[in-house]
C-alpha angles and dihedrals in degrees: 000000000000130000121259119154129321128302095258100044118132128211093265091058091055095047112124095014113126115245126191116255089244091064125083133183123232112201117234132186122275092039096291127133131201122217118227137170114267089240091060096040102089098053094039092049090057089073130069109245129198134199110243110199120194121235094264093047092235100111130048123187131187107238140164133198119251133179130036139264109329094008101058118137140156121259118202118227093227091054091048092052095051095038095240096251112208114267095013130123109234114186143122114288093201095046094242104125092196094054102092098168116132 
């Protein structure tokens, strides 16, 4: 993962900043966007993503709801991208929780 902005930046704060052509934005709720590799964009954009903000407001993750009644849970975008292998630590190397580039 590469650095681009802080974990709680919203779309307006990124406006006008140059992004590489291999980077795409996925819109989230609350005015946030997640950064993804262009190769992951199409399949990730087919889902509705939400911004999940922690209680202190310092971390924002891209998540989506999965499962049905009685089994519903949230799935993080970064875990979905990397496949969330059992026993592995999946997190953001640059500390930006909305930067979901590989």
